[in-house]
GULO-653667 format. One record per residue: residue number from 1; residue in three letters; x, y, z of N, C-alpha, C in turn. Coordinates in steps of 0.001 Angstrom, whole numbers, plus 500000, padded with zeros to 6 digits. Example, Ala and Ser with C-alpha at 12.3 -4.5 7.8 and 13.67 -1.06 7.14 Angstrom:
site seq = 1, type = ALA, n_X = 513190, n_Y = 494310, n_Z = 507800, ca_X = 512300, ca_Y = 495500, ca_Z = 507800, c_X = 513200, c_Y = 496700, c_Z = 507800
site seq = 2, type = SER, n_X = 512850, n_Y = 497750, n_Z = 507080, ca_X = 513670, ca_Y = 498940, ca_Z = 507140, c_X = 512900, c_Y = 500030, c_Z = 507870
This chain:
site seq = 1, type = MET, n_X = 331169, n_Y = 930303, n_Z = 191830, ca_X = 330997, ca_Y = 929662, ca_Z = 193187, c_X = 329750, c_Y = 928754, c_Z = 193089
site seq = 2, type = ALA, n_X = 329707, n_Y = 927634, n_Z = 193574, ca_X = 328618, ca_Y = 926788, ca_Z = 193502, c_X = 327519, c_Y = 927161, c_Z = 194585
site seq = 3, type = THR, n_X = 326302, n_Y = 926891, n_Z = 194323, ca_X = 325106, ca_Y = 927063, ca_Z = 195195, c_X = 325324, c_Y = 926126, c_Z = 196351
site seq = 4, type = PRO, n_X = 325152, n_Y = 926642, n_Z = 197582, ca_X = 325173, ca_Y = 925714, ca_Z = 198755, c_X = 324202, c_Y = 924593, c_Z = 198722
site seq = 5, type = ALA, n_X = 324521, n_Y = 923460, n_Z = 199355, ca_X = 323579, ca_Y = 922256, ca_Z = 199353, c_X = 322193, c_Y = 922563, c_Z = 199865
site seq = 6, type = TRP, n_X = 322182, n_Y = 923408, n_Z = 200834, ca_X = 320876, ca_Y = 923762, ca_Z = 201467, c_X = 319927, c_Y = 924455, c_Z = 200503
site seq = 7, type = GLN, n_X = 320388, n_Y = 925026, n_Z = 199461, ca_X = 319614, ca_Y = 925696, ca_Z = 198419, c_X = 319267, c_Y = 924710, c_Z = 197234
site seq = 8, type = ARG, n_X = 319872, n_Y = 923515, n_Z = 197230, ca_X = 319774, ca_Y = 922666, ca_Z = 196173, c_X = 318925, c_Y = 921407, c_Z = 196719
site seq = 9, type = SER, n_X = 318451, n_Y = 920591, n_Z = 195764, ca_X = 317617, ca_Y = 919383, ca_Z = 196200, c_X = 318466, c_Y = 918384, c_Z = 196991
site seq = 10, type = GLU, n_X = 319719, n_Y = 918338, n_Z = 196723, ca_X = 320569, ca_Y = 917372, ca_Z = 197493, c_X = 320626, c_Y = 917683, c_Z = 198959
site seq = 11, type = GLY, n_X = 320334, n_Y = 918863, n_Z = 199383, ca_X = 320404, ca_Y = 919271, ca_Z = 200757, c_X = 319014, c_Y = 919265, c_Z = 201469
site seq = 12, type = LYS, n_X = 317978, n_Y = 918912, n_Z = 200690, ca_X = 316623, ca_Y = 918947, ca_Z = 201190, c_X = 316055, c_Y = 917505, c_Z = 201361
site seq = 13, type = ASN, n_X = 315414, n_Y = 917346, n_Z = 202523, ca_X = 314781, ca_Y = 916057, ca_Z = 202766, c_X = 313556, c_Y = 915876, c_Z = 202003
site seq = 14, type = PRO, n_X = 313290, n_Y = 914912, n_Z = 201226, ca_X = 312114, ca_Y = 914747, ca_Z = 200436, c_X = 310835, c_Y = 914771, c_Z = 201275
site seq = 15, type = LYS, n_X = 310928, n_Y = 914515, n_Z = 202549, ca_X = 309712, ca_Y = 914483, ca_Z = 203340, c_X = 309533, c_Y = 916009, c_Z = 203967
site seq = 16, type = GLY, n_X = 310413, n_Y = 916873, n_Z = 203800, ca_X = 310363, ca_Y = 918210, ca_Z = 204323, c_X = 311556, c_Y = 918626, c_Z = 205066
site seq = 17, type = GLY, n_X = 312009, n_Y = 919885, n_Z = 204957, ca_X = 312987, ca_Y = 920480, ca_Z = 205740, c_X = 314364, c_Y = 920090, c_Z = 205087
site seq = 18, type = LEU, n_X = 315430, n_Y = 920309, n_Z = 205854, ca_X = 316764, ca_Y = 919938, ca_Z = 205334, c_X = 317303, c_Y = 918628, c_Z = 205847
site seq = 19, type = ASN, n_X = 318042, n_Y = 918016, n_Z = 205120, ca_X = 318695, ca_Y = 916792, ca_Z = 205626, c_X = 320134, c_Y = 917121, c_Z = 206311
site seq = 20, type = ALA, n_X = 320857, n_Y = 916291, n_Z = 206764, ca_X = 322006, ca_Y = 916549, ca_Z = 207546, c_X = 323073, c_Y = 917390, c_Z = 206694
site seq = 21, type = LYS, n_X = 323116, n_Y = 917032, n_Z = 205335, ca_X = 324042, ca_Y = 917704, ca_Z = 204565, c_X = 323582, c_Y = 919092, c_Z = 204257
site seq = 22, type = GLY, n_X = 322279, n_Y = 919385, n_Z = 204068, ca_X = 321787, ca_Y = 920662, ca_Z = 203956, c_X = 322014, c_Y = 921546, c_Z = 205200
site seq = 23, type = ARG, n_X = 321796, n_Y = 920956, n_Z = 206405, ca_X = 322063, ca_Y = 921669, ca_Z = 207609, c_X = 323591, c_Y = 922070, c_Z = 207734
site seq = 24, type = ALA, n_X = 324414, n_Y = 921149, n_Z = 207430, ca_X = 325853, ca_Y = 921417, ca_Z = 207525, c_X = 326313, c_Y = 922556, c_Z = 206616
site seq = 25, type = SER, n_X = 325719, n_Y = 922461, n_Z = 205375, ca_X = 326095, ca_Y = 923560, ca_Z = 204364, c_X = 325589, c_Y = 924954, c_Z = 204828
site seq = 26, type = TYR, n_X = 324339, n_Y = 924962, n_Z = 205483, ca_X = 323755, ca_Y = 926153, ca_Z = 206011, c_X = 324668, c_Y = 926744, c_Z = 207081
site seq = 27, type = ARG, n_X = 325129, n_Y = 925907, n_Z = 208061, ca_X = 325995, ca_Y = 926408, ca_Z = 209132, c_X = 327225, c_Y = 926849, c_Z = 208633
site seq = 28, type = ALA, n_X = 327836, n_Y = 926245, n_Z = 207536, ca_X = 329071, ca_Y = 926630, ca_Z = 207046, c_X = 328928, c_Y = 928079, c_Z = 206334
site seq = 29, type = ALA, n_X = 327750, n_Y = 928296, n_Z = 205698, ca_X = 327601, ca_Y = 929541, ca_Z = 205127, c_X = 327113, c_Y = 930690, c_Z = 206052
site seq = 30, type = ASN, n_X = 326547, n_Y = 930197, n_Z = 207173, ca_X = 326061, ca_Y = 931259, ca_Z = 208295, c_X = 326697, c_Y = 930873, c_Z = 209560
site seq = 31, type = PRO, n_X = 327973, n_Y = 931265, n_Z = 209758, ca_X = 328671, ca_Y = 930954, ca_Z = 211050, c_X = 327786, c_Y = 931472, c_Z = 212232
site seq = 32, type = GLY, n_X = 327728, n_Y = 930736, n_Z = 213352, ca_X = 327021, ca_Y = 931059, ca_Z = 214509, c_X = 325526, c_Y = 930665, c_Z = 214471
site seq = 33, type = SER, n_X = 325173, n_Y = 930044, n_Z = 213388, ca_X = 323759, ca_Y = 929549, ca_Z = 213267, c_X = 323534, c_Y = 928354, c_Z = 214221
site seq = 34, type = LYS, n_X = 322415, n_Y = 928300, n_Z = 214757, ca_X = 322008, ca_Y = 927229, ca_Z = 215708, c_X = 320885, c_Y = 926269, c_Z = 214980
site seq = 35, type = LEU, n_X = 320933, n_Y = 926176, n_Z = 213725, ca_X = 320010, ca_Y = 925411, ca_Z = 212975, c_X = 320180, c_Y = 923908, c_Z = 213391
site seq = 36, type = GLY, n_X = 319102, n_Y = 923320, n_Z = 213786, ca_X = 319139, ca_Y = 921921, ca_Z = 214200, c_X = 318123, c_Y = 921129, c_Z = 213412
site seq = 37, type = ALA, n_X = 318219, n_Y = 919835, n_Z = 213764, ca_X = 317210, ca_Y = 918766, ca_Z = 213098, c_X = 315866, c_Y = 919123, c_Z = 213633
site seq = 38, type = PRO, n_X = 314731, n_Y = 918637, n_Z = 212973, ca_X = 313416, ca_Y = 918822, ca_Z = 213487, c_X = 313312, c_Y = 918159, c_Z = 214924
site seq = 39, type = GLN, n_X = 312388, n_Y = 918694, n_Z = 215674, ca_X = 312115, ca_Y = 918227, ca_Z = 217088, c_X = 310725, c_Y = 917818, c_Z = 217257
site seq = 40, type = PRO, n_X = 310300, n_Y = 916698, n_Z = 216610, ca_X = 308908, ca_Y = 916310, ca_Z = 216581, c_X = 308278, c_Y = 915842, c_Z = 217946
site seq = 41, type = LYS, n_X = 309147, n_Y = 915596, n_Z = 218928, ca_X = 308636, ca_Y = 915072, ca_Z = 220233, c_X = 308038, c_Y = 916262, c_Z = 221132
site seq = 42, type = GLY, n_X = 308523, n_Y = 917511, n_Z = 220856, ca_X = 307896, ca_Y = 918470, ca_Z = 221692, c_X = 308950, c_Y = 919401, c_Z = 222268
site seq = 43, type = GLY, n_X = 308486, n_Y = 920434, n_Z = 223034, ca_X = 309462, ca_Y = 921374, ca_Z = 223569, c_X = 309208, c_Y = 922744, c_Z = 223091
site seq = 44, type = LYS, n_X = 309903, n_Y = 923693, n_Z = 223661, ca_X = 309831, ca_Y = 925119, ca_Z = 223302, c_X = 310246, c_Y = 925341, c_Z = 221819
site seq = 45, type = ARG, n_X = 311124, n_Y = 924646, n_Z = 221294, ca_X = 311608, ca_Y = 924888, ca_Z = 219959, c_X = 310428, c_Y = 924401, c_Z = 218992
site seq = 46, type = LYS, n_X = 309792, n_Y = 923247, n_Z = 219261, ca_X = 308795, ca_Y = 922831, ca_Z = 218457, c_X = 307603, c_Y = 923780, c_Z = 218463
site seq = 47, type = ASN, n_X = 307123, n_Y = 924228, n_Z = 219658, ca_X = 306053, ca_Y = 925081, ca_Z = 219656, c_X = 306316, c_Y = 926400, c_Z = 218973
site seq = 48, type = SER, n_X = 307567, n_Y = 926892, n_Z = 219013, ca_X = 307872, ca_Y = 928240, ca_Z = 218408, c_X = 307909, c_Y = 927878, c_Z = 216811
site seq = 49, type = PHE, n_X = 308425, n_Y = 926844, n_Z = 216386, ca_X = 308463, ca_Y = 926532, ca_Z = 214966, c_X = 306963, c_Y = 926432, c_Z = 214436
site seq = 50, type = CYS, n_X = 306189, n_Y = 925586, n_Z = 215177, ca_X = 304792, ca_Y = 925397, ca_Z = 214701, c_X = 304041, c_Y = 926695, c_Z = 214594
site seq = 51, type = ASN, n_X = 304170, n_Y = 927490, n_Z = 215672, ca_X = 303390, ca_Y = 928744, ca_Z = 215681, c_X = 303884, c_Y = 929682, c_Z = 214527
site seq = 52, type = ARG, n_X = 305251, n_Y = 929726, n_Z = 214292, ca_X = 305670, ca_Y = 930606, ca_Z = 213204, c_X = 305305, c_Y = 930097, c_Z = 211845
site seq = 53, type = MET, n_X = 305465, n_Y = 928740, n_Z = 211608, ca_X = 305166, ca_Y = 928276, ca_Z = 210225, c_X = 303711, c_Y = 928324, c_Z = 209964
site seq = 54, type = CYS, n_X = 302879, n_Y = 927914, n_Z = 211012, ca_X = 301398, ca_Y = 928072, ca_Z = 210705, c_X = 301004, c_Y = 929448, c_Z = 210502
site seq = 55, type = GLY, n_X = 301558, n_Y = 930530, n_Z = 211111, ca_X = 301255, ca_Y = 931829, ca_Z = 210801, c_X = 301718, c_Y = 932224, c_Z = 209339
site seq = 56, type = MET, n_X = 302882, n_Y = 931682, n_Z = 208973, ca_X = 303309, ca_Y = 931879, ca_Z = 207549, c_X = 302337, c_Y = 931324, c_Z = 206508
site seq = 57, type = LYS, n_X = 301928, n_Y = 929979, n_Z = 206918, ca_X = 300994, ca_Y = 929278, ca_Z = 206041, c_X = 299726, c_Y = 930098, c_Z = 205755
site seq = 58, type = SER, n_X = 299174, n_Y = 930606, n_Z = 206873, ca_X = 297924, ca_Y = 931283, ca_Z = 206719, c_X = 298058, c_Y = 932620, c_Z = 206071
site seq = 59, type = LYS, n_X = 299144, n_Y = 933293, n_Z = 206294, ca_X = 299296, ca_Y = 934728, ca_Z = 205795, c_X = 300048, c_Y = 934888, c_Z = 204557
site seq = 60, type = LEU, n_X = 301130, n_Y = 934035, n_Z = 204266, ca_X = 302032, ca_Y = 934287, ca_Z = 203178, c_X = 301926, c_Y = 933264, c_Z = 202026
site seq = 61, type = THR, n_X = 301091, n_Y = 932327, n_Z = 202071, ca_X = 300970, ca_Y = 931415, ca_Z = 200955, c_X = 299655, c_Y = 931436, c_Z = 200240
site seq = 62, type = SER, n_X = 299610, n_Y = 931157, n_Z = 198976, ca_X = 298404, ca_Y = 931117, ca_Z = 198246, c_X = 297513, c_Y = 929850, c_Z = 198707
site seq = 63, type = SER, n_X = 296232, n_Y = 929942, n_Z = 198398, ca_X = 295398, ca_Y = 928929, ca_Z = 198856, c_X = 295774, c_Y = 927600, c_Z = 198200
site seq = 64, type = LYS, n_X = 296322, n_Y = 927701, n_Z = 196868, ca_X = 296732, ca_Y = 926422, ca_Z = 196197, c_X = 297946, c_Y = 925820, c_Z = 196988
site seq = 65, type = THR, n_X = 298953, n_Y = 926691, n_Z = 197370, ca_X = 300026, ca_Y = 926069, ca_Z = 198080, c_X = 299701, c_Y = 925626, c_Z = 199453
site seq = 66, type = ALA, n_X = 298753, n_Y = 926318, n_Z = 200109, ca_X = 298418, ca_Y = 925903, ca_Z = 201506, c_X = 297665, c_Y = 924547, c_Z = 201515
site seq = 67, type = ASN, n_X = 297034, n_Y = 924264, n_Z = 200451, ca_X = 296178, ca_Y = 923085, ca_Z = 200398, c_X = 296890, c_Y = 921957, c_Z = 199630
site seq = 68, type = ASP, n_X = 298075, n_Y = 922193, n_Z = 199134, ca_X = 298983, ca_Y = 921160, ca_Z = 198390, c_X = 299728, c_Y = 920350, c_Z = 199423
site seq = 69, type = PRO, n_X = 299333, n_Y = 918970, n_Z = 199470, ca_X = 300194, ca_Y = 918255, ca_Z = 200510, c_X = 301644, c_Y = 918034, c_Z = 200246
site seq = 70, type = ASN, n_X = 301992, n_Y = 918341, n_Z = 198997, ca_X = 303500, ca_Y = 918316, ca_Z = 198602, c_X = 304208, c_Y = 919491, c_Z = 198605
site seq = 71, type = SER, n_X = 303549, n_Y = 920625, n_Z = 199122, ca_X = 304287, ca_Y = 921965, ca_Z = 199243, c_X = 305407, c_Y = 921817, c_Z = 200365
site seq = 72, type = ARG, n_X = 306442, n_Y = 922552, n_Z = 200231, ca_X = 307513, ca_Y = 922525, ca_Z = 201208, c_X = 306996, c_Y = 922916, c_Z = 202665
site seq = 73, type = ILE, n_X = 306011, n_Y = 923867, n_Z = 202774, ca_X = 305647, ca_Y = 924195, ca_Z = 204037, c_X = 304709, c_Y = 923156, c_Z = 204648
site seq = 74, type = ASN, n_X = 303890, n_Y = 922500, n_Z = 203905, ca_X = 303180, ca_Y = 921332, ca_Z = 204523, c_X = 303921, c_Y = 920142, c_Z = 204861
site seq = 75, type = LYS, n_X = 304982, n_Y = 919889, n_Z = 204015, ca_X = 305960, ca_Y = 918788, ca_Z = 204388, c_X = 306607, c_Y = 919115, c_Z = 205689
site seq = 76, type = SER, n_X = 307121, n_Y = 920373, n_Z = 205856, ca_X = 307799, ca_Y = 920696, ca_Z = 207101, c_X = 306882, c_Y = 920676, c_Z = 208323
site seq = 77, type = LEU, n_X = 305647, n_Y = 921106, n_Z = 208221, ca_X = 304749, ca_Y = 920974, ca_Z = 209303, c_X = 304387, c_Y = 919490, c_Z = 209653
site seq = 78, type = ARG, n_X = 304363, n_Y = 918607, n_Z = 208629, ca_X = 304123, ca_Y = 917244, ca_Z = 208902, c_X = 305288, c_Y = 916490, c_Z = 209638
site seq = 79, type = ILE, n_X = 306559, n_Y = 916828, n_Z = 209165, ca_X = 307761, ca_Y = 916217, ca_Z = 209697, c_X = 307957, c_Y = 916729, c_Z = 211192
site seq = 80, type = TRP, n_X = 307546, n_Y = 917880, n_Z = 211410, ca_X = 307632, ca_Y = 918449, ca_Z = 212882, c_X = 306374, c_Y = 917990, c_Z = 213627
site seq = 81, type = LYS, n_X = 305444, n_Y = 917231, n_Z = 213008, ca_X = 304238, ca_Y = 916857, ca_Z = 213727, c_X = 303467, c_Y = 918034, c_Z = 214339
site seq = 82, type = CYS, n_X = 303183, n_Y = 919047, n_Z = 213666, ca_X = 302492, ca_Y = 920204, ca_Z = 214171, c_X = 301085, c_Y = 920031, c_Z = 214214
site seq = 83, type = GLY, n_X = 300516, n_Y = 919060, n_Z = 213526, ca_X = 299167, ca_Y = 918878, ca_Z = 213575, c_X = 298380, c_Y = 919926, c_Z = 212761
site seq = 84, type = SER, n_X = 297111, n_Y = 920144, n_Z = 213082, ca_X = 296319, ca_Y = 921159, ca_Z = 212308, c_X = 296775, c_Y = 922589, c_Z = 212776
site seq = 85, type = CYS, n_X = 296967, n_Y = 923414, n_Z = 211765, ca_X = 297409, ca_Y = 924819, ca_Z = 212090, c_X = 296363, c_Y = 925569, c_Z = 212894
site seq = 86, type = SER, n_X = 295177, n_Y = 925143, n_Z = 212789, ca_X = 294099, ca_Y = 925893, ca_Z = 213494, c_X = 294433, c_Y = 925793, c_Z = 215081
site seq = 87, type = ASN, n_X = 295100, n_Y = 924720, n_Z = 215487, ca_X = 295311, ca_Y = 924539, ca_Z = 216827, c_X = 296503, c_Y = 925335, c_Z = 217376
site seq = 88, type = TRP, n_X = 297292, n_Y = 925908, n_Z = 216465, ca_X = 298443, ca_Y = 926632, ca_Z = 216800, c_X = 298406, c_Y = 928191, c_Z = 216767
site seq = 89, type = ASN, n_X = 297314, n_Y = 928726, n_Z = 215991, ca_X = 297171, ca_Y = 930141, ca_Z = 215880, c_X = 296525, c_Y = 930693, c_Z = 217141
């Protein structure tokens, strides 16, 4: 069985997160999932994502990863326009 697109580079957006193909393959593998596209303009979903990811960045990543602008976590924070994580904790 092939690995789903959301786990391969073809399902990932080079700027961070998943692209449409990656989200579709994730939903197919996880029925009932409500995974959606990034919500950079604001709202409850953005606030929740930014709080959760900034917490993960500060507690679960190495200092090298946290400071690397090309790490997946920093790319996703950028695409969601979370700003500085110190504002969200």
